[in-house]
C-alpha positions as CSV (number, residue, x, y, z in Angstrom):
1,M,6.5,18.0,-22.3
2,D,7.4,20.3,-19.5
3,R,5.2,19.5,-16.5
4,T,7.4,21.3,-13.9
5,S,6.8,25.0,-14.7
6,V,3.0,24.9,-14.6
7,I,0.9,22.4,-12.6
8,F,-2.9,22.3,-13.3
9,G,-2.7,25.9,-14.5
10,N,-0.7,27.0,-11.5
11,P,2.7,28.5,-12.4
12,M,5.8,27.6,-10.3
13,D,8.2,30.3,-9.3
14,K,11.7,30.5,-10.8
15,K,13.4,29.2,-7.6
16,T,11.2,26.0,-7.6
17,I,11.9,25.4,-11.3
18,A,15.6,25.8,-10.8
19,K,15.6,23.5,-7.8
20,A,13.8,20.9,-9.8
21,E,16.3,21.0,-12.6
22,K,19.1,20.8,-10.2
23,S,17.6,17.7,-8.7
24,K,17.4,16.0,-12.0
25,Q,21.0,16.9,-12.9
26,K,22.1,15.5,-9.5
27,F,20.7,12.1,-10.3
28,I,22.2,12.2,-13.9
29,K,25.6,13.0,-12.4
30,K,25.2,10.2,-9.8
31,F,23.7,7.4,-12.0
32,G,24.4,8.4,-15.6
33,D,22.3,9.8,-18.5
34,D,20.5,7.1,-20.4
35,T,18.0,9.4,-22.1
36,N,18.9,8.0,-25.6
37,T,19.2,4.4,-24.4
38,T,16.8,1.9,-25.9
39,Y,15.5,-0.6,-23.3
40,H,13.6,-3.6,-24.4
41,L,11.2,-5.5,-22.1
42,G,10.1,-9.1,-21.9
43,L,7.5,-11.0,-19.9
44,K,8.1,-13.5,-17.1
45,P,5.3,-15.1,-15.1
46,I,5.2,-14.4,-11.4
47,L,4.7,-18.0,-10.2
48,E,4.8,-17.4,-6.5
49,I,1.2,-16.0,-6.3
50,D,-0.9,-18.5,-8.3
51,E,-4.1,-16.7,-7.0
52,I,-3.5,-14.0,-9.6
53,P,-1.8,-14.9,-13.0
54,I,0.5,-11.9,-13.2
55,L,3.2,-11.3,-15.9
56,N,6.3,-9.4,-14.8
57,L,8.1,-7.0,-17.1
58,V,11.9,-7.6,-17.2
59,H,14.8,-6.6,-19.3
60,S,15.0,-8.3,-22.7
61,D,17.2,-8.3,-25.8
62,T,14.2,-8.1,-28.1
63,P,11.2,-5.8,-28.4
64,L,8.2,-6.5,-26.2
65,Q,5.1,-8.5,-27.3
66,L,2.2,-7.9,-24.9
67,P,-0.5,-10.5,-24.4
68,P,-4.1,-9.8,-25.4
69,N,-6.1,-7.4,-23.2
70,P,-3.2,-6.2,-21.0
71,L,-3.4,-3.8,-18.1
72,I,0.0,-2.7,-16.8
73,V,0.3,-2.1,-13.1
74,G,3.2,0.4,-12.6
75,N,4.6,0.3,-9.1
76,I,7.7,0.6,-7.0
77,R,8.9,-1.3,-4.0
78,M,8.5,1.2,-1.1
79,G,7.7,-0.7,2.0
80,F,4.8,-3.1,1.3
81,G,2.1,-0.5,0.7
82,H,2.4,0.2,-3.0
83,Y,3.0,-3.4,-3.8
84,R,-0.1,-4.3,-1.9
85,I,-2.2,-1.8,-3.8
86,A,-0.6,-3.0,-7.0
87,M,-1.7,-6.6,-6.2
88,A,-5.3,-5.3,-5.5
89,I,-5.4,-3.6,-9.0
90,A,-3.9,-6.8,-10.6
91,S,-6.6,-8.9,-8.9
92,C,-9.4,-6.7,-10.0
93,A,-8.0,-6.5,-13.5
94,K,-8.0,-10.3,-13.8
95,A,-11.6,-10.4,-12.5
96,L,-12.6,-7.9,-15.2
97,G,-11.0,-10.0,-18.0
98,R,-7.7,-8.2,-18.3
99,Q,-4.2,-9.7,-18.2
100,P,-2.3,-7.9,-15.4
101,V,1.3,-7.0,-16.3
102,W,3.6,-6.0,-13.4
103,M,6.1,-3.1,-14.0
104,D,8.3,-2.4,-10.9
105,L,10.3,0.6,-12.0
106,A,12.8,0.1,-9.2
107,S,13.7,-3.4,-10.5
108,F,15.5,-2.4,-13.7
109,D,19.2,-1.4,-14.3
110,A,18.4,2.1,-15.5
111,T,19.1,5.7,-14.3
112,G,15.4,6.2,-13.3
113,S,15.4,2.9,-11.4
114,K,18.6,3.7,-9.5
115,M,17.0,7.1,-8.6
116,I,13.9,5.4,-7.2
117,R,16.0,2.9,-5.2
118,S,18.1,5.7,-3.7
119,Q,15.1,7.7,-2.6
120,N,13.4,4.6,-1.2
121,D,16.4,3.9,0.9
122,L,16.3,7.4,2.3
123,Y,12.5,7.1,3.1
124,S,13.0,3.7,4.8
125,L,15.8,5.1,6.9
126,G,13.6,8.1,7.9
127,S,10.7,5.8,8.8
128,K,12.9,3.7,11.1
129,L,14.6,6.7,12.7
130,S,11.2,8.3,13.4
131,Q,10.3,5.4,15.6
132,K,13.5,5.4,17.5
133,I,14.3,9.1,17.9
134,G,11.3,11.2,19.2
135,L,12.9,14.6,18.5
136,F,13.7,13.6,14.9
137,N,10.1,12.4,14.4
138,K,8.6,15.6,16.0
139,L,10.8,18.2,14.3
140,Y,11.5,16.6,10.9
141,W,9.7,13.4,10.0
142,E,6.1,14.4,11.0
143,P,6.3,17.9,9.4
144,L,7.9,16.5,6.2
145,N,5.2,13.8,5.7
146,S,2.2,16.0,6.6
147,E,3.2,19.4,5.2
148,G,6.5,19.1,3.2
149,F,5.2,16.5,0.8
150,R,1.9,18.4,0.7
151,Q,3.3,21.4,-1.2
152,I,2.6,21.6,-4.9
153,S,6.2,22.8,-5.3
154,Y,7.4,19.4,-4.2
155,N,5.5,17.9,-7.2
156,A,7.4,20.2,-9.5
157,G,10.7,18.5,-8.5
158,D,9.2,15.0,-8.9
159,Q,7.9,15.9,-12.4
160,K,11.3,16.9,-13.5
161,N,12.9,13.8,-12.0
162,A,10.2,11.6,-13.7
163,E,11.7,12.6,-17.1
164,L,14.5,10.2,-16.2
165,L,12.0,7.3,-16.3
166,V,10.9,7.7,-19.9
167,P,13.4,5.3,-21.5
168,L,11.8,2.4,-19.6
169,Y,8.5,2.9,-21.5
170,G,9.8,2.7,-25.0
171,D,8.4,-0.7,-25.7
172,L,4.9,0.0,-24.4
173,P,2.2,0.9,-26.9
174,K,0.9,4.4,-26.0
175,D,-2.7,3.3,-25.7
176,T,-2.1,0.4,-23.3
177,P,-4.2,0.8,-20.1
178,Y,-1.8,1.7,-17.3
179,V,-2.3,2.1,-13.6
180,G,0.3,3.7,-11.4
181,T,0.1,2.7,-7.7
182,H,2.7,5.2,-6.8
183,V,2.9,8.6,-8.4
184,W,6.4,8.1,-10.0
185,P,5.2,5.3,-12.4
186,S,2.2,7.4,-13.3
187,Q,4.4,10.5,-14.0
188,G,6.8,8.4,-16.0
189,A,4.0,6.9,-18.2
190,V,2.6,10.4,-18.9
191,H,6.0,11.8,-19.8
192,A,6.4,8.9,-22.1
193,G,3.3,9.8,-24.0
194,M,0.9,7.1,-22.7
195,T,-2.7,8.0,-23.1
196,H,-4.7,5.7,-20.7
197,V,-2.9,6.4,-17.4
198,V,-4.6,6.2,-14.0
199,N,-2.8,7.6,-11.0
200,A,-4.2,5.5,-8.0
201,I,-3.5,7.8,-5.1
202,P,-3.0,5.7,-1.9
203,D,-3.4,8.1,1.1
204,N,-6.3,9.9,2.6
205,W,-4.3,13.1,3.3
206,P,-4.1,15.2,0.1
207,M,-0.5,16.0,-0.9
208,G,1.1,17.7,-3.9
209,L,3.5,14.8,-4.0
210,H,0.8,12.6,-5.5
211,L,-0.1,14.8,-8.5
212,S,0.5,13.4,-12.0
213,E,-1.0,15.9,-14.4
214,G,-2.0,14.2,-17.6
215,A,-3.3,11.1,-15.8
216,I,-6.7,10.3,-14.4
217,H,-6.4,10.7,-10.6
218,T,-8.4,8.4,-8.3
219,V,-8.9,8.6,-4.6
220,Q,-10.5,6.3,-2.0
221,T,-12.5,8.8,0.1
222,P,-14.7,11.9,-0.2
223,F,-12.3,13.7,2.1
224,A,-9.4,13.1,-0.3
225,Y,-11.6,14.1,-3.3
226,L,-12.3,17.6,-2.0
227,G,-8.8,18.1,-0.8
228,Y,-7.3,17.2,-4.2
229,K,-10.1,19.0,-6.1
230,K,-9.2,22.2,-4.4
231,L,-5.4,21.4,-4.1
232,N,-6.1,22.4,-0.5
233,G,-3.2,23.6,1.5
234,M,-0.7,22.9,-1.2
235,A,0.5,26.5,-1.4
236,K,0.4,29.7,0.7
237,T,-2.3,31.1,-1.7
238,A,-5.4,29.6,-3.3
239,L,-4.7,27.5,-6.3
240,K,-6.7,26.8,-9.4
241,P,-8.6,23.5,-8.9
242,M,-8.1,20.2,-10.6
243,P,-10.3,19.8,-13.7
244,E,-13.5,17.7,-13.2
245,K,-12.4,14.9,-15.6
246,D,-9.0,14.5,-13.9
247,L,-10.3,13.3,-10.5
248,Y,-12.6,10.5,-9.3
249,D,-13.6,9.2,-5.9
250,V,-13.8,5.5,-6.6
251,G,-13.8,3.8,-3.2
252,H,-11.2,1.5,-1.6
253,Y,-8.6,-0.4,-3.6
254,V,-9.2,-4.0,-2.5
255,D,-8.4,-7.4,-4.1
256,H,-11.2,-9.1,-5.9
257,E,-10.9,-12.3,-3.8
258,L,-11.3,-10.3,-0.6
259,V,-14.3,-8.2,-1.8
260,E,-16.0,-11.2,-3.3
261,N,-15.9,-13.1,0.0
262,V,-16.8,-10.3,2.4
263,E,-20.2,-11.9,3.5
264,I,-18.7,-15.4,3.9
265,D,-15.7,-14.2,5.9
266,C,-17.7,-11.9,8.2
267,R,-20.3,-14.7,8.8
268,R,-17.5,-17.0,9.8
269,R,-16.2,-14.4,12.2
270,L,-19.6,-13.8,13.8
271,D,-20.1,-17.6,14.2
272,R,-16.7,-18.0,15.8
273,L,-17.3,-15.0,18.1
274,S,-20.7,-16.3,19.2
275,A,-19.3,-19.8,19.8
276,G,-16.7,-18.3,22.2
277,A,-13.8,-19.3,19.9
278,P,-10.4,-17.6,20.5
279,V,-10.0,-14.2,18.9
280,R,-7.5,-14.3,16.0
281,F,-5.1,-11.4,15.8
282,L,-3.1,-11.0,12.6
283,M,-0.1,-8.6,13.0
284,T,1.6,-7.2,9.9
285,V,5.2,-6.2,10.7
286,G,5.8,-5.8,7.0
287,G,9.0,-4.8,5.2
288,A,10.4,-1.9,7.3
289,G,9.8,-3.5,10.7
290,A,9.0,-0.1,12.2
291,G,7.1,0.0,15.5
292,G,8.9,-3.0,16.9
293,D,8.4,-1.8,20.5
294,L,4.6,-1.9,20.1
295,Y,4.6,-5.3,18.4
296,L,6.5,-6.7,21.3
297,S,4.3,-5.2,23.9
298,M,1.1,-6.5,22.2
299,A,2.5,-10.0,21.9
300,K,3.5,-10.0,25.5
301,H,0.1,-8.7,26.6
302,L,-1.7,-11.4,24.5
303,L,0.4,-14.3,25.9
304,P,-1.9,-15.0,28.9
305,Y,-5.0,-14.9,26.6
306,I,-3.2,-17.3,24.2
307,Q,-2.3,-19.7,27.0
308,K,-6.0,-19.7,28.2
309,G,-7.2,-20.4,24.6
310,Q,-9.0,-17.0,24.4
311,A,-6.8,-15.6,21.7
312,E,-4.5,-16.5,18.8
313,L,-1.6,-14.5,17.4
314,W,-0.4,-14.7,13.8
315,I,2.6,-12.6,12.8
316,N,3.7,-11.7,9.3
317,F,7.4,-10.8,9.6
318,G,7.5,-9.7,6.0
319,D,10.6,-10.5,4.0
320,H,13.3,-10.5,6.7
321,L,13.7,-12.1,10.2
322,T,15.2,-9.1,12.0
323,M,12.1,-8.7,14.2
324,W,11.8,-12.4,14.7
325,D,15.3,-12.4,16.2
326,V,14.1,-9.6,18.6
327,F,11.1,-11.6,19.5
328,Q,13.2,-14.7,20.3
329,K,15.4,-12.6,22.5
330,E,12.7,-10.7,24.3
331,L,9.8,-13.2,24.4
332,P,11.3,-16.7,24.4
333,E,8.2,-17.9,26.3
334,L,6.1,-17.0,23.1
335,T,8.6,-18.0,20.3
336,S,9.4,-21.4,21.9
337,Q,5.8,-22.5,21.4
338,C,5.4,-20.8,18.0
339,R,4.4,-22.5,14.7
340,T,6.6,-21.2,11.9
341,F,6.4,-21.0,8.1
342,F,9.7,-19.4,7.0
343,D,10.1,-19.4,3.2
344,D,7.3,-22.0,3.1
345,Y,4.4,-20.3,1.4
346,A,2.9,-23.6,0.2
347,G,2.9,-24.9,3.8
348,L,1.3,-21.6,5.0
349,K,-1.5,-22.0,2.4
350,A,-2.1,-25.6,3.4
351,W,-2.3,-24.7,7.1
352,A,-4.7,-21.8,6.4
353,A,-7.0,-24.1,4.3
354,T,-7.4,-26.5,7.3
355,L,-8.1,-23.9,10.0
356,T,-10.9,-24.8,12.4
357,G,-12.4,-23.0,15.4
358,D,-9.9,-24.6,17.8
359,S,-7.1,-22.6,19.3
360,Q,-4.0,-22.3,17.0
361,G,-1.7,-20.6,19.5
362,V,1.0,-18.5,17.9
363,T,2.0,-18.7,14.3
364,A,4.8,-16.8,12.6
365,F,5.6,-16.5,8.9
366,C,8.3,-14.8,6.8
367,H,9.2,-15.0,3.1
368,K,12.2,-13.6,1.4
369,N,10.2,-13.4,-1.8
370,I,8.4,-10.1,-1.8
371,F,5.2,-11.4,-3.5
372,E,4.8,-14.2,-0.9
373,A,5.7,-11.8,1.9
374,V,3.0,-9.3,0.9
375,Y,0.3,-11.8,-0.2
376,S,0.6,-13.8,3.1
377,T,-1.3,-11.0,4.8
378,N,-4.1,-11.3,2.2
379,L,-4.2,-15.0,2.6
380,L,-4.6,-14.9,6.4
381,M,-6.8,-11.8,6.4
382,R,-9.8,-13.8,5.4
383,H,-9.3,-16.1,8.4
384,C,-8.4,-13.6,11.1
385,D,-10.8,-11.7,13.4
386,V,-8.6,-8.6,13.9
387,L,-6.0,-7.2,11.6
388,V,-3.4,-5.2,13.7
389,T,-1.8,-2.6,11.5
390,K,-0.6,1.0,11.4
391,P,-2.8,3.4,9.5
392,S,-1.4,2.5,6.1
393,E,-3.0,1.2,2.9
394,L,-4.5,-1.6,5.1
395,S,-6.7,1.0,6.7
396,F,-9.0,0.6,3.7
397,Y,-9.4,-3.3,3.7
398,P,-12.6,-5.1,4.6
399,V,-11.6,-6.7,7.8
400,P,-11.9,-5.5,11.5
401,K,-8.8,-3.5,12.3
402,L,-6.9,-2.5,15.4
403,M,-5.0,0.7,14.5
404,M,-1.5,1.1,15.9
405,R,0.5,4.4,16.0
406,H,1.0,6.0,12.6
407,I,4.4,6.4,11.0
408,G,4.4,9.8,9.2
409,G,1.7,12.4,9.6
410,H,0.1,11.6,6.2
411,E,-1.1,8.3,7.7
412,V,-3.3,9.9,10.4
413,Y,-6.3,10.5,8.2
414,G,-6.4,6.9,7.0
415,A,-7.1,5.8,10.6
416,I,-9.7,8.6,11.0
417,H,-11.5,7.5,7.9
418,A,-11.6,3.8,8.9
419,Q,-12.8,4.7,12.4
420,E,-15.6,6.8,11.0
421,L,-16.7,4.0,8.6
422,G,-16.9,1.7,11.7
423,D,-14.7,-1.1,10.5
424,S,-11.8,-0.2,12.7
425,T,-10.8,1.0,16.1
426,F,-9.4,4.5,16.6
427,E,-5.6,4.9,16.5
428,C,-4.0,3.5,19.6
429,Q,-0.7,5.3,20.0
430,T,0.8,3.7,23.1
431,S,1.3,0.2,24.5
432,A,-1.2,0.9,27.2
433,A,-3.8,2.0,24.7
434,L,-3.2,-1.1,22.5
435,A,-3.4,-3.4,25.5
436,D,-6.7,-1.8,26.7
437,M,-8.2,-2.2,23.2
438,M,-7.1,-5.8,22.9
439,D,-8.8,-6.5,26.2
440,S,-12.0,-5.0,24.9
441,L,-11.9,-6.9,21.6
442,I,-11.4,-10.2,23.5
443,C,-13.8,-9.7,26.4
444,D,-16.5,-7.5,24.7
445,R,-17.3,-9.3,21.5
446,A,-20.0,-6.8,20.6
447,I,-17.3,-4.5,19.2
448,L,-16.1,-7.0,16.6
449,G,-19.7,-8.0,15.8
450,H,-20.5,-4.4,15.0
451,M,-17.4,-4.1,12.8
452,C,-18.3,-7.2,10.9
453,R,-21.9,-6.0,10.2
454,R,-20.5,-2.6,9.1
455,I,-18.1,-4.3,6.6
456,V,-21.1,-6.1,5.0
457,E,-23.0,-2.9,4.8
458,L,-20.1,-1.0,3.3
459,K,-19.6,-3.7,0.7
460,Q,-23.3,-3.3,-0.3
461,Q,-22.7,0.4,-0.6
462,G,-19.8,-0.2,-3.0
463,V,-17.2,1.3,-0.7
464,Y,-14.7,-1.5,-1.4
465,N,-15.1,-1.4,-5.3
466,G,-12.3,1.1,-5.9
467,G,-10.0,-1.5,-7.6
468,Y,-12.6,-2.4,-10.2
469,E,-13.3,1.3,-10.9
470,V,-9.6,2.1,-11.4
471,V,-9.3,-0.7,-14.0
472,R,-12.4,0.5,-15.8
473,L,-11.1,4.1,-16.0
474,A,-7.7,2.8,-17.3
475,V,-9.5,0.8,-20.0
476,E,-12.3,3.2,-20.9
477,G,-10.7,6.6,-20.2
478,R,-12.3,9.6,-18.6
479,K,-16.1,9.6,-18.1
480,S,-18.1,11.8,-20.4
């Protein structure tokens, strides 16, 4: 079915359609045409994360046999964000009695997978350059992420490219519940004729990039709901709105084990704060390593507090040690006294399980395995007092947050939303602003106390129940 020429009743111009077709042909020329290829899939347990029994879809020589009550989580590796949301959906699916099945479209040897990997490489490069070259960020990266991806015409090109993903879906029964935690898996599933597809939109800034007509669209905030409903700002003229049954504001996509333990974890934070225990800062360097200058400045600023037993610093270096090497060079006084868990997920879990209120100093961890690298943040999130993060998907998690400088204009509104909810600071864009906020969080503990109480209130309001709602929509379909 052609989903490029008309999007939610809004016709595209001939130039946009021709550009979309040209993009598809470019990828075919570069990676080959496997339109008529039959790909079979098999199942392999993801053993690294025993908290969630996930089955991974891999290439196979024989047709797929799905387990009972499956829910497929379609995703791509793009930074850590979409993997993190995918894990949240898988966690909620398991809690609701479904068997989560992982489908990373970038992991296969197929034309569509190669297309995704090539675009991801470009995006990662742009993210890193935006943090190093101010002019590039101001003149190209910020406008692209806030306005370029916003245009509905951009979606037309993605819809045409998504036709290249269809061969990967041949083994999947059409009525299998399917959740895409990036728009491309959702578009691919719809083009393949799947009937129970949810497009779990990650960002708070409405963008045409995230449209997947034919799927149920879910958003995490009322701001995003109205923006998508009206397709606001996605063209120079007013557009026809999205139909009512195609769009739902469900709340934040959060892992079941984090939502379930909100009251327990916040009570422990409040008890530690009132007892004068050191404030635990968890930094998430993640996969791209962008923002390295800010991480260094924060670690350096925290060092005197750590030495006095007033703060702790835990750093997740993601799945590579590039930034750890920088830390060793620039902050040897910190790394020389650092506890490390490098490719030792079992050791990290064992250490986390024995944490007390005593000062733990500095702890660094890094895991080459992507699942361990991403889930390490989840594991330590329950024990930290402050999660230090850019305004990414972590903006929506039930933990007190210190917001760093955004990377890409689309992230700005995630920080604004979290600040308005009261479970986060405002966005601190400079080293000086971050240092000032860390001083306040350590010395004026009323701030963290307020955030903890707000998190409990927000849970009671259902704000963090988005993951469950996404699963229900995928299983039950559109609400009547």
